[in-house]
A tleap script that builds the chain and sets N, CA, C and O, in Angstrom:
source leaprc.protein.ff14SB
mol = sequence {
  NMET TYR GLN LYS LYS ASN PRO VAL PRO ILE
  ARG SER PRO ILE ASP LYS GLY LEU ALA MET
  LEU GLY GLY LYS TRP LYS GLY ARG ILE LEU
  CYS VAL LEU ALA CYS ARG LYS THR PRO GLN
  ARG TYR GLY GLN LEU ARG GLN GLU MET VAL
  ASN VAL THR ASP THR ALA LEU SER ASP ALA
  LEU ARG GLU LEU VAL ARG ASP GLY LEU VAL
  GLU ARG CYS GLN TYR ASN GLU VAL PRO PRO
  ARG VAL GLU TYR ARG LEU THR ALA TYR GLY
  GLN ARG ALA ILE PRO LEU LEU LEU ALA ILE
  ALA ASP TRP ALA ASP GLY THR ILE PRO SER
  GLU LEU ALA ARG GLY GLU MET PRO LEU CYS
  LEU GLU CYS SER PHE GLN CASN
}
set mol.1.N position { 10.900 -5.887 -12.135 }
set mol.1.CA position { 10.221 -4.660 -11.782 }
set mol.1.C position { 10.486 -3.628 -12.871 }
set mol.1.O position { 11.610 -3.490 -13.354 }
set mol.2.N position { 9.442 -2.909 -13.248 }
set mol.2.CA position { 9.545 -1.901 -14.285 }
set mol.2.C position { 10.394 -0.725 -13.812 }
set mol.2.O position { 10.174 -0.214 -12.714 }
set mol.3.N position { 11.338 -0.295 -14.600 }
set mol.3.CA position { 12.182 0.862 -14.302 }
set mol.3.C position { 12.052 1.847 -15.453 }
set mol.3.O position { 12.222 1.472 -16.614 }
set mol.4.N position { 11.749 3.112 -15.139 }
set mol.4.CA position { 11.677 4.124 -16.174 }
set mol.4.C position { 13.060 4.328 -16.771 }
set mol.4.O position { 14.064 4.261 -16.060 }
set mol.5.N position { 13.116 4.581 -18.095 }
set mol.5.CA position { 14.400 4.810 -18.746 }
set mol.5.C position { 15.042 6.092 -18.247 }
set mol.5.O position { 16.240 6.128 -17.968 }
set mol.6.N position { 14.249 7.136 -18.135 }
set mol.6.CA position { 14.749 8.420 -17.672 }
set mol.6.C position { 14.022 8.816 -16.398 }
set mol.6.O position { 13.014 9.520 -16.457 }
set mol.7.N position { 14.516 8.377 -15.246 }
set mol.7.CA position { 13.813 8.704 -14.012 }
set mol.7.C position { 13.757 10.218 -13.794 }
set mol.7.O position { 14.727 10.937 -14.038 }
set mol.8.N position { 12.606 10.673 -13.334 }
set mol.8.CA position { 12.405 12.092 -13.074 }
set mol.8.C position { 12.929 12.395 -11.673 }
set mol.8.O position { 12.546 11.722 -10.716 }
set mol.9.N position { 13.795 13.390 -11.536 }
set mol.9.CA position { 14.296 13.708 -10.196 }
set mol.9.C position { 13.168 14.250 -9.328 }
set mol.9.O position { 12.316 15.007 -9.791 }
set mol.10.N position { 13.179 13.852 -8.072 }
set mol.10.CA position { 12.172 14.324 -7.135 }
set mol.10.C position { 12.555 15.731 -6.704 }
set mol.10.O position { 13.653 15.957 -6.195 }
set mol.11.N position { 11.651 16.668 -6.910 }
set mol.11.CA position { 11.949 18.066 -6.669 }
set mol.11.C position { 11.335 18.621 -5.397 }
set mol.11.O position { 11.772 19.670 -4.923 }
set mol.12.N position { 10.347 17.962 -4.832 }
set mol.12.CA position { 9.709 18.498 -3.641 }
set mol.12.C position { 9.266 17.361 -2.728 }
set mol.12.O position { 9.165 16.214 -3.163 }
set mol.13.N position { 9.000 17.678 -1.457 }
set mol.13.CA position { 8.496 16.644 -0.549 }
set mol.13.C position { 7.163 16.055 -1.020 }
set mol.13.O position { 6.887 14.880 -0.777 }
set mol.14.N position { 6.342 16.855 -1.687 }
set mol.14.CA position { 5.072 16.336 -2.199 }
set mol.14.C position { 5.344 15.278 -3.253 }
set mol.14.O position { 4.710 14.223 -3.246 }
set mol.15.N position { 6.283 15.542 -4.164 }
set mol.15.CA position { 6.637 14.557 -5.186 }
set mol.15.C position { 7.143 13.272 -4.541 }
set mol.15.O position { 6.799 12.171 -4.972 }
set mol.16.N position { 7.958 13.421 -3.510 }
set mol.16.CA position { 8.502 12.246 -2.822 }
set mol.16.C position { 7.388 11.432 -2.178 }
set mol.16.O position { 7.359 10.207 -2.294 }
set mol.17.N position { 6.471 12.117 -1.497 }
set mol.17.CA position { 5.359 11.420 -0.855 }
set mol.17.C position { 4.462 10.716 -1.859 }
set mol.17.O position { 4.033 9.585 -1.634 }
set mol.18.N position { 4.181 11.392 -2.972 }
set mol.18.CA position { 3.343 10.777 -3.997 }
set mol.18.C position { 4.042 9.580 -4.636 }
set mol.18.O position { 3.396 8.590 -4.977 }
set mol.19.N position { 5.347 9.671 -4.795 }
set mol.19.CA position { 6.096 8.538 -5.347 }
set mol.19.C position { 6.059 7.349 -4.386 }
set mol.19.O position { 5.981 6.199 -4.820 }
set mol.20.N position { 6.115 7.626 -3.084 }
set mol.20.CA position { 6.119 6.542 -2.097 }
set mol.20.C position { 4.741 5.898 -1.947 }
set mol.20.O position { 4.643 4.686 -1.755 }
set mol.21.N position { 3.686 6.692 -2.032 }
set mol.21.CA position { 2.338 6.174 -1.810 }
set mol.21.C position { 1.581 5.903 -3.099 }
set mol.21.O position { 0.538 5.249 -3.085 }
set mol.22.N position { 2.105 6.405 -4.219 }
set mol.22.CA position { 1.403 6.268 -5.489 }
set mol.22.C position { 1.507 4.879 -6.066 }
set mol.22.O position { 2.277 4.042 -5.595 }
set mol.23.N position { 0.737 4.656 -7.069 }
set mol.23.CA position { 0.711 3.346 -7.702 }
set mol.23.C position { -0.622 2.692 -7.437 }
set mol.23.O position { -1.365 3.093 -6.541 }
set mol.24.N position { -0.907 1.708 -8.206 }
set mol.24.CA position { -2.217 1.075 -8.157 }
set mol.24.C position { -2.444 0.281 -6.878 }
set mol.24.O position { -3.580 0.200 -6.411 }
set mol.25.N position { -1.401 -0.306 -6.297 }
set mol.25.CA position { -1.603 -1.264 -5.218 }
set mol.25.C position { -1.065 -0.829 -3.863 }
set mol.25.O position { -1.450 -1.413 -2.850 }
set mol.26.N position { -0.204 0.158 -3.801 }
set mol.26.CA position { 0.449 0.510 -2.530 }
set mol.26.C position { -0.550 0.949 -1.466 }
set mol.26.O position { -0.466 0.510 -0.319 }
set mol.27.N position { -1.487 1.804 -1.832 }
set mol.27.CA position { -2.479 2.262 -0.863 }
set mol.27.C position { -3.307 1.110 -0.320 }
set mol.27.O position { -3.587 1.049 0.877 }
set mol.28.N position { -3.691 0.209 -1.188 }
set mol.28.CA position { -4.485 -0.942 -0.762 }
set mol.28.C position { -3.682 -1.864 0.151 }
set mol.28.O position { -4.220 -2.384 1.128 }
set mol.29.N position { -2.402 -2.072 -0.155 }
set mol.29.CA position { -1.554 -2.908 0.707 }
set mol.29.C position { -1.446 -2.284 2.084 }
set mol.29.O position { -1.614 -2.970 3.092 }
set mol.30.N position { -1.166 -0.991 2.135 }
set mol.30.CA position { -1.060 -0.305 3.425 }
set mol.30.C position { -2.377 -0.396 4.185 }
set mol.30.O position { -2.390 -0.584 5.402 }
set mol.31.N position { -3.472 -0.261 3.466 }
set mol.31.CA position { -4.798 -0.354 4.065 }
set mol.31.C position { -5.022 -1.724 4.699 }
set mol.31.O position { -5.479 -1.816 5.839 }
set mol.32.N position { -4.706 -2.772 3.974 }
set mol.32.CA position { -4.916 -4.128 4.486 }
set mol.32.C position { -4.047 -4.367 5.710 }
set mol.32.O position { -4.514 -4.931 6.699 }
set mol.33.N position { -2.788 -3.945 5.657 }
set mol.33.CA position { -1.905 -4.143 6.809 }
set mol.33.C position { -2.392 -3.370 8.029 }
set mol.33.O position { -2.306 -3.863 9.154 }
set mol.34.N position { -2.903 -2.158 7.809 }
set mol.34.CA position { -3.416 -1.358 8.921 }
set mol.34.C position { -4.714 -1.945 9.462 }
set mol.34.O position { -4.942 -1.949 10.671 }
set mol.35.N position { -5.544 -2.430 8.585 }
set mol.35.CA position { -6.843 -2.974 8.967 }
set mol.35.C position { -6.685 -4.257 9.780 }
set mol.35.O position { -7.384 -4.451 10.774 }
set mol.36.N position { -5.792 -5.115 9.372 }
set mol.36.CA position { -5.622 -6.408 10.034 }
set mol.36.C position { -4.869 -6.290 11.359 }
set mol.36.O position { -5.061 -7.117 12.250 }
set mol.37.N position { -4.024 -5.284 11.499 }
set mol.37.CA position { -3.289 -4.997 12.741 }
set mol.37.C position { -2.365 -6.124 13.200 }
set mol.37.O position { -1.803 -6.050 14.292 }
set mol.38.N position { -2.203 -7.148 12.395 }
set mol.38.CA position { -1.252 -8.217 12.700 }
set mol.38.C position { -0.418 -8.444 11.451 }
set mol.38.O position { -0.865 -8.139 10.345 }
set mol.39.N position { 0.782 -8.975 11.610 }
set mol.39.CA position { 1.599 -9.262 10.425 }
set mol.39.C position { 0.850 -10.186 9.473 }
set mol.39.O position { 0.145 -11.102 9.898 }
set mol.40.N position { 1.016 -9.928 8.174 }
set mol.40.CA position { 0.324 -10.703 7.153 }
set mol.40.C position { 1.337 -11.399 6.259 }
set mol.40.O position { 2.363 -10.826 5.893 }
set mol.41.N position { 1.038 -12.623 5.920 }
set mol.41.CA position { 1.868 -13.351 4.972 }
set mol.41.C position { 1.468 -12.953 3.562 }
set mol.41.O position { 0.393 -12.397 3.336 }
set mol.42.N position { 2.353 -13.248 2.618 }
set mol.42.CA position { 2.099 -12.886 1.223 }
set mol.42.C position { 0.761 -13.438 0.741 }
set mol.42.O position { -0.010 -12.722 0.102 }
set mol.43.N position { 0.485 -14.684 1.036 }
set mol.43.CA position { -0.761 -15.309 0.602 }
set mol.43.C position { -1.994 -14.624 1.172 }
set mol.43.O position { -3.018 -14.512 0.499 }
set mol.44.N position { -1.891 -14.167 2.418 }
set mol.44.CA position { -3.006 -13.445 3.022 }
set mol.44.C position { -3.242 -12.119 2.317 }
set mol.44.O position { -4.384 -11.740 2.059 }
set mol.45.N position { -2.158 -11.416 2.004 }
set mol.45.CA position { -2.289 -10.160 1.265 }
set mol.45.C position { -2.882 -10.418 -0.115 }
set mol.45.O position { -3.736 -9.666 -0.585 }
set mol.46.N position { -2.430 -11.467 -0.746 }
set mol.46.CA position { -2.895 -11.817 -2.099 }
set mol.46.C position { -4.395 -12.063 -2.108 }
set mol.46.O position { -5.083 -11.669 -3.049 }
set mol.47.N position { -4.913 -12.719 -1.056 }
set mol.47.CA position { -6.345 -12.993 -0.976 }
set mol.47.C position { -7.159 -11.703 -0.820 }
set mol.47.O position { -8.281 -11.606 -1.318 }
set mol.48.N position { -6.590 -10.728 -0.133 }
set mol.48.CA position { -7.284 -9.460 0.090 }
set mol.48.C position { -7.327 -8.589 -1.157 }
set mol.48.O position { -8.233 -7.770 -1.312 }
set mol.49.N position { -6.371 -8.756 -2.033 }
set mol.49.CA position { -6.261 -7.913 -3.210 }
set mol.49.C position { -7.100 -8.512 -4.342 }
set mol.49.O position { -7.127 -9.728 -4.529 }
set mol.50.N position { -7.768 -7.665 -5.073 }
set mol.50.CA position { -8.607 -8.119 -6.178 }
set mol.50.C position { -7.893 -7.798 -7.483 }
set mol.50.O position { -7.492 -6.657 -7.716 }
set mol.51.N position { -7.738 -8.792 -8.320 }
set mol.51.CA position { -7.166 -8.620 -9.659 }
set mol.51.C position { -5.719 -8.139 -9.675 }
set mol.51.O position { -5.313 -7.459 -10.617 }
set mol.52.N position { -4.948 -8.468 -8.675 }
set mol.52.CA position { -3.535 -8.111 -8.686 }
set mol.52.C position { -2.732 -9.331 -9.134 }
set mol.52.O position { -3.032 -10.459 -8.744 }
set mol.53.N position { -1.728 -9.096 -9.943 }
set mol.53.CA position { -0.855 -10.193 -10.347 }
set mol.53.C position { 0.217 -10.381 -9.282 }
set mol.53.O position { 0.480 -9.477 -8.490 }
set mol.54.N position { 0.826 -11.543 -9.267 }
set mol.54.CA position { 1.903 -11.794 -8.309 }
set mol.54.C position { 3.055 -10.821 -8.524 }
set mol.54.O position { 3.661 -10.347 -7.563 }
set mol.55.N position { 3.355 -10.528 -9.779 }
set mol.55.CA position { 4.446 -9.595 -10.078 }
set mol.55.C position { 4.142 -8.203 -9.536 }
set mol.55.O position { 4.999 -7.578 -8.912 }
set mol.56.N position { 2.931 -7.721 -9.769 }
set mol.56.CA position { 2.557 -6.384 -9.302 }
set mol.56.C position { 2.571 -6.313 -7.783 }
set mol.56.O position { 3.042 -5.329 -7.212 }
set mol.57.N position { 2.055 -7.352 -7.120 }
set mol.57.CA position { 2.029 -7.358 -5.658 }
set mol.57.C position { 3.437 -7.413 -5.094 }
set mol.57.O position { 3.763 -6.658 -4.178 }
set mol.58.N position { 4.266 -8.282 -5.616 }
set mol.58.CA position { 5.629 -8.394 -5.082 }
set mol.58.C position { 6.440 -7.130 -5.363 }
set mol.58.O position { 7.243 -6.722 -4.525 }
set mol.59.N position { 6.247 -6.503 -6.527 }
set mol.59.CA position { 6.946 -5.243 -6.822 }
set mol.59.C position { 6.508 -4.136 -5.867 }
set mol.59.O position { 7.341 -3.388 -5.355 }
set mol.60.N position { 5.200 -4.032 -5.627 }
set mol.60.CA position { 4.694 -2.996 -4.720 }
set mol.60.C position { 5.206 -3.236 -3.305 }
set mol.60.O position { 5.610 -2.293 -2.625 }
set mol.61.N position { 5.193 -4.485 -2.857 }
set mol.61.CA position { 5.716 -4.795 -1.520 }
set mol.61.C position { 7.201 -4.454 -1.429 }
set mol.61.O position { 7.652 -3.895 -0.429 }
set mol.62.N position { 7.950 -4.786 -2.457 }
set mol.62.CA position { 9.385 -4.495 -2.466 }
set mol.62.C position { 9.634 -2.988 -2.349 }
set mol.62.O position { 10.524 -2.558 -1.616 }
set mol.63.N position { 8.844 -2.189 -3.075 }
set mol.63.CA position { 9.002 -0.737 -3.011 }
set mol.63.C position { 8.595 -0.185 -1.646 }
set mol.63.O position { 9.240 0.727 -1.129 }
set mol.64.N position { 7.534 -0.728 -1.064 }
set mol.64.CA position { 7.106 -0.277 0.260 }
set mol.64.C position { 8.155 -0.611 1.322 }
set mol.64.O position { 8.388 0.174 2.241 }
set mol.65.N position { 8.778 -1.771 1.191 }
set mol.65.CA position { 9.855 -2.156 2.107 }
set mol.65.C position { 11.055 -1.236 1.903 }
set mol.65.O position { 11.640 -0.743 2.868 }
set mol.66.N position { 11.417 -1.007 0.643 }
set mol.66.CA position { 12.547 -0.125 0.322 }
set mol.66.C position { 12.349 1.280 0.886 }
set mol.66.O position { 13.299 1.899 1.365 }
set mol.67.N position { 11.107 1.785 0.830 }
set mol.67.CA position { 10.815 3.136 1.294 }
set mol.67.C position { 10.569 3.219 2.796 }
set mol.67.O position { 10.333 4.307 3.322 }
set mol.68.N position { 10.621 2.085 3.492 }
set mol.68.CA position { 10.508 2.097 4.951 }
set mol.68.C position { 9.090 2.143 5.477 }
set mol.68.O position { 8.892 2.397 6.665 }
set mol.69.N position { 8.090 1.906 4.634 }
set mol.69.CA position { 6.699 1.929 5.083 }
set mol.69.C position { 6.245 0.565 5.605 }
set mol.69.O position { 5.357 0.480 6.453 }
set mol.70.N position { 6.860 -0.492 5.092 }
set mol.70.CA position { 6.506 -1.858 5.461 }
set mol.70.C position { 7.774 -2.589 5.846 }
set mol.70.O position { 8.831 -2.389 5.247 }
set mol.71.N position { 7.655 -3.440 6.854 }
set mol.71.CA position { 8.779 -4.268 7.291 }
set mol.71.C position { 8.529 -5.701 6.827 }
set mol.71.O position { 7.431 -6.238 6.969 }
set mol.72.N position { 9.564 -6.294 6.276 }
set mol.72.CA position { 9.506 -7.687 5.827 }
set mol.72.C position { 10.295 -8.524 6.809 }
set mol.72.O position { 11.491 -8.301 7.001 }
set mol.73.N position { 9.631 -9.490 7.435 }
set mol.73.CA position { 10.295 -10.371 8.400 }
set mol.73.C position { 10.328 -11.782 7.839 }
set mol.73.O position { 9.286 -12.392 7.598 }
set mol.74.N position { 11.530 -12.289 7.634 }
set mol.74.CA position { 11.691 -13.644 7.114 }
set mol.74.C position { 12.172 -14.529 8.246 }
set mol.74.O position { 13.135 -14.202 8.940 }
set mol.75.N position { 11.491 -15.658 8.429 }
set mol.75.CA position { 11.824 -16.592 9.494 }
set mol.75.C position { 12.497 -17.815 8.886 }
set mol.75.O position { 12.085 -18.308 7.836 }
set mol.76.N position { 13.522 -18.290 9.549 }
set mol.76.CA position { 14.256 -19.464 9.066 }
set mol.76.C position { 13.551 -20.718 9.558 }
set mol.76.O position { 13.953 -21.344 10.539 }
set mol.77.N position { 12.495 -21.059 8.850 }
set mol.77.CA position { 11.700 -22.233 9.171 }
set mol.77.C position { 11.504 -23.050 7.898 }
set mol.77.O position { 11.765 -22.582 6.790 }
set mol.78.N position { 11.042 -24.266 8.083 }
set mol.78.CA position { 10.683 -25.098 6.948 }
set mol.78.C position { 9.212 -25.430 7.103 }
set mol.78.O position { 8.846 -26.063 8.094 }
set mol.79.N position { 8.360 -25.041 6.188 }
set mol.79.CA position { 8.625 -24.220 5.010 }
set mol.79.C position { 8.921 -22.771 5.400 }
set mol.79.O position { 8.555 -22.337 6.493 }
set mol.80.N position { 9.580 -22.023 4.515 }
set mol.80.CA position { 9.927 -20.632 4.828 }
set mol.80.C position { 8.670 -19.805 5.106 }
set mol.80.O position { 7.616 -20.016 4.506 }
set mol.81.N position { 8.816 -18.861 6.030 }
set mol.81.CA position { 7.701 -17.986 6.382 }
set mol.81.C position { 8.178 -16.550 6.295 }
set mol.81.O position { 9.215 -16.198 6.857 }
set mol.82.N position { 7.419 -15.718 5.587 }
set mol.82.CA position { 7.705 -14.297 5.458 }
set mol.82.C position { 6.441 -13.544 5.845 }
set mol.82.O position { 5.348 -13.874 5.383 }
set mol.83.N position { 6.590 -12.535 6.693 }
set mol.83.CA position { 5.456 -11.722 7.111 }
set mol.83.C position { 5.752 -10.258 6.840 }
set mol.83.O position { 6.904 -9.824 6.854 }
set mol.84.N position { 4.690 -9.508 6.592 }
set mol.84.CA position { 4.793 -8.081 6.336 }
set mol.84.C position { 3.972 -7.345 7.386 }
set mol.84.O position { 2.876 -7.773 7.748 }
set mol.85.N position { 4.518 -6.232 7.868 }
set mol.85.CA position { 3.790 -5.393 8.824 }
set mol.85.C position { 4.151 -3.940 8.572 }
set mol.85.O position { 5.206 -3.633 8.016 }
set mol.86.N position { 3.268 -3.059 8.986 }
set mol.86.CA position { 3.542 -1.632 8.858 }
set mol.86.C position { 4.631 -1.228 9.827 }
set mol.86.O position { 4.675 -1.718 10.955 }
set mol.87.N position { 5.499 -0.349 9.404 }
set mol.87.CA position { 6.456 0.271 10.307 }
set mol.87.C position { 5.767 1.465 10.959 }
set mol.87.O position { 4.643 1.807 10.593 }
set mol.88.N position { 6.428 2.096 11.915 }
set mol.88.CA position { 5.878 3.313 12.532 }
set mol.88.C position { 5.715 4.386 11.455 }
set mol.88.O position { 4.754 5.154 11.476 }
set mol.89.N position { 6.648 4.431 10.529 }
set mol.89.CA position { 6.579 5.384 9.428 }
set mol.89.C position { 5.371 5.083 8.537 }
set mol.89.O position { 4.683 5.996 8.082 }
set mol.90.N position { 5.125 3.806 8.297 }
set mol.90.CA position { 3.971 3.395 7.508 }
set mol.90.C position { 2.659 3.725 8.213 }
set mol.90.O position { 1.684 4.114 7.571 }
set mol.91.N position { 2.639 3.570 9.536 }
set mol.91.CA position { 1.434 3.922 10.313 }
set mol.91.C position { 1.086 5.390 10.129 }
set mol.91.O position { -0.089 5.757 10.087 }
set mol.92.N position { 2.110 6.226 10.018 }
set mol.92.CA position { 1.873 7.664 9.852 }
set mol.92.C position { 1.252 7.986 8.496 }
set mol.92.O position { 0.679 9.061 8.326 }
set mol.93.N position { 1.354 7.083 7.537 }
set mol.93.CA position { 0.769 7.307 6.215 }
set mol.93.C position { -0.732 7.014 6.189 }
set mol.93.O position { -1.435 7.494 5.300 }
set mol.94.N position { -1.227 6.241 7.142 }
set mol.94.CA position { -2.631 5.832 7.123 }
set mol.94.C position { -3.584 7.028 7.208 }
set mol.94.O position { -4.544 7.078 6.440 }
set mol.95.N position { -3.362 7.992 8.106 }
set mol.95.CA position { -4.262 9.155 8.109 }
set mol.95.C position { -4.252 9.919 6.782 }
set mol.95.O position { -5.269 10.490 6.388 }
set mol.96.N position { -3.122 9.930 6.101 }
set mol.96.CA position { -3.057 10.578 4.789 }
set mol.96.C position { -3.943 9.849 3.785 }
set mol.96.O position { -4.683 10.481 3.030 }
set mol.97.N position { -3.869 8.528 3.777 }
set mol.97.CA position { -4.694 7.742 2.863 }
set mol.97.C position { -6.177 7.909 3.180 }
set mol.97.O position { -7.006 8.003 2.274 }
set mol.98.N position { -6.504 7.945 4.465 }
set mol.98.CA position { -7.897 8.141 4.850 }
set mol.98.C position { -8.394 9.518 4.440 }
set mol.98.O position { -9.536 9.667 4.007 }
set mol.99.N position { -7.536 10.524 4.576 }
set mol.99.CA position { -7.922 11.878 4.164 }
set mol.99.C position { -8.144 11.934 2.652 }
set mol.99.O position { -9.092 12.568 2.187 }
set mol.100.N position { -7.288 11.282 1.897 }
set mol.100.CA position { -7.459 11.243 0.438 }
set mol.100.C position { -8.754 10.509 0.097 }
set mol.100.O position { -9.514 10.958 -0.760 }
set mol.101.N position { -9.010 9.373 0.769 }
set mol.101.CA position { -10.230 8.611 0.498 }
set mol.101.C position { -11.467 9.430 0.841 }
set mol.101.O position { -12.449 9.418 0.100 }
set mol.102.N position { -11.420 10.136 1.958 }
set mol.102.CA position { -12.545 10.969 2.373 }
set mol.102.C position { -12.788 12.084 1.359 }
set mol.102.O position { -13.929 12.364 0.990 }
set mol.103.N position { -11.720 12.703 0.922 }
set mol.103.CA position { -11.818 13.774 -0.070 }
set mol.103.C position { -12.380 13.244 -1.386 }
set mol.103.O position { -13.296 13.834 -1.959 }
set mol.104.N position { -11.830 12.131 -1.859 }
set mol.104.CA position { -12.225 11.601 -3.157 }
set mol.104.C position { -13.634 11.016 -3.133 }
set mol.104.O position { -14.365 11.117 -4.118 }
set mol.105.N position { -14.014 10.408 -2.019 }
set mol.105.CA position { -15.303 9.740 -1.944 }
set mol.105.C position { -16.465 10.708 -2.138 }
set mol.105.O position { -17.481 10.351 -2.735 }
set mol.106.N position { -16.319 11.915 -1.642 }
set mol.106.CA position { -17.436 12.834 -1.719 }
set mol.106.C position { -17.300 13.925 -2.752 }
set mol.106.O position { -18.240 14.690 -2.967 }
set mol.107.N position { -16.153 14.017 -3.398 }
set mol.107.CA position { -15.958 15.160 -4.272 }
set mol.107.C position { -15.740 14.827 -5.737 }
set mol.107.O position { -15.809 15.720 -6.582 }
set mol.108.N position { -15.484 13.589 -6.056 }
set mol.108.CA position { -15.254 13.254 -7.459 }
set mol.108.C position { -16.605 13.199 -8.172 }
set mol.108.O position { -17.471 12.415 -7.784 }
set mol.109.N position { -16.796 14.011 -9.195 }
set mol.109.CA position { -18.063 13.961 -9.939 }
set mol.109.C position { -18.300 12.562 -10.494 }
set mol.109.O position { -17.358 11.890 -10.915 }
set mol.110.N position { -19.541 12.129 -10.495 }
set mol.110.CA position { -19.865 10.757 -10.895 }
set mol.110.C position { -19.390 10.439 -12.309 }
set mol.110.O position { -19.046 9.293 -12.602 }
set mol.111.N position { -19.366 11.443 -13.190 }
set mol.111.CA position { -18.913 11.171 -14.557 }
set mol.111.C position { -17.404 10.926 -14.631 }
set mol.111.O position { -16.911 10.393 -15.625 }
set mol.112.N position { -16.669 11.313 -13.579 }
set mol.112.CA position { -15.220 11.064 -13.549 }
set mol.112.C position { -14.867 9.817 -12.745 }
set mol.112.O position { -13.768 9.281 -12.887 }
set mol.113.N position { -15.772 9.359 -11.915 }
set mol.113.CA position { -15.498 8.184 -11.088 }
set mol.113.C position { -15.353 6.965 -11.995 }
set mol.113.O position { -16.062 6.826 -12.992 }
set mol.114.N position { -14.423 6.090 -11.633 }
set mol.114.CA position { -14.156 4.926 -12.474 }
set mol.114.C position { -14.569 3.626 -11.803 }
set mol.114.O position { -14.229 2.550 -12.294 }
set mol.115.N position { -15.282 3.699 -10.709 }
set mol.115.CA position { -15.766 2.488 -10.055 }
set mol.115.C position { -14.697 1.707 -9.326 }
set mol.115.O position { -14.797 0.486 -9.208 }
set mol.116.N position { -13.669 2.392 -8.831 }
set mol.116.CA position { -12.607 1.703 -8.115 }
set mol.116.C position { -13.132 1.132 -6.807 }
set mol.116.O position { -14.139 1.583 -6.262 }
set mol.117.N position { -12.425 0.140 -6.331 }
set mol.117.CA position { -12.733 -0.430 -5.037 }
set mol.117.C position { -12.330 0.572 -3.958 }
set mol.117.O position { -11.249 1.153 -4.044 }
set mol.118.N position { -13.168 0.789 -2.949 }
set mol.118.CA position { -12.772 1.696 -1.873 }
set mol.118.C position { -11.559 1.149 -1.138 }
set mol.118.O position { -11.284 -0.049 -1.194 }
set mol.119.N position { -10.844 2.012 -0.459 }
set mol.119.CA position { -9.646 1.583 0.265 }
set mol.119.C position { -9.985 0.412 1.165 }
set mol.119.O position { -9.837 -0.739 0.754 }
set mol.120.N position { -10.412 0.661 2.322 }
set mol.120.CA position { -10.744 -0.386 3.278 }
set mol.120.C position { -11.515 0.317 4.381 }
set mol.120.O position { -11.225 0.148 5.565 }
set mol.121.N position { -12.485 1.094 3.983 }
set mol.121.CA position { -13.145 1.989 4.920 }
set mol.121.C position { -14.029 1.268 5.919 }
set mol.121.O position { -14.476 1.867 6.898 }
set mol.122.N position { -14.286 -0.017 5.684 }
set mol.122.CA position { -15.090 -0.756 6.664 }
set mol.122.C position { -14.280 -1.031 7.924 }
set mol.122.O position { -14.846 -1.390 8.956 }
set mol.123.N position { -12.979 -0.870 7.855 }
set mol.123.CA position { -12.121 -1.117 9.010 }
set mol.123.C position { -11.855 0.182 9.754 }
set mol.123.O position { -11.935 1.271 9.187 }
set mol.124.N position { -11.549 0.050 10.986 }
set mol.124.CA position { -11.161 1.214 11.769 }
set mol.124.C position { -9.648 1.215 11.870 }
set mol.124.O position { -9.057 0.294 12.434 }
set mol.125.N position { -9.019 2.251 11.324 }
set mol.125.CA position { -7.565 2.333 11.354 }
set mol.125.C position { -7.057 2.934 12.651 }
set mol.125.O position { -5.877 2.814 12.980 }
set mol.126.N position { -7.937 3.572 13.374 }
set mol.126.CA position { -7.487 4.289 14.566 }
set mol.126.C position { -7.088 3.282 15.639 }
set mol.126.O position { -7.860 2.384 15.976 }
set mol.127.N position { -5.895 3.436 16.164 }
set mol.127.CA position { -5.414 2.529 17.212 }
set mol.127.C position { -5.782 3.056 18.572 }
set mol.127.O position { -5.464 2.431 19.584 }
savepdb mol mol.pdb
quit
């Protein structure tokens, strides 16, 4: 996992939140977990993600688990089984992601848009 040489100290709750939710894949992972509403195995998450490397996906999952947004459940079975699910804390992040998506979807000028894949707006996150 990439580590900055000189980590920047987090100075505000906004910085902390952006650090926890920021990155190329974290929002999409949270979206998929919220959309599916059932625990997902690594392979299932991998299929949902477009153009993500195994390293990037595993690093993002590790950070989400570390920050308490995602729970990793490992079962002692043969073959080994690991599932990921949103924690209650992670569930609270979904409305934030939806608000950001709603804001960005209608307000980013077309010349600035980069053609990113939408979060997962075809799903209903509301429980």
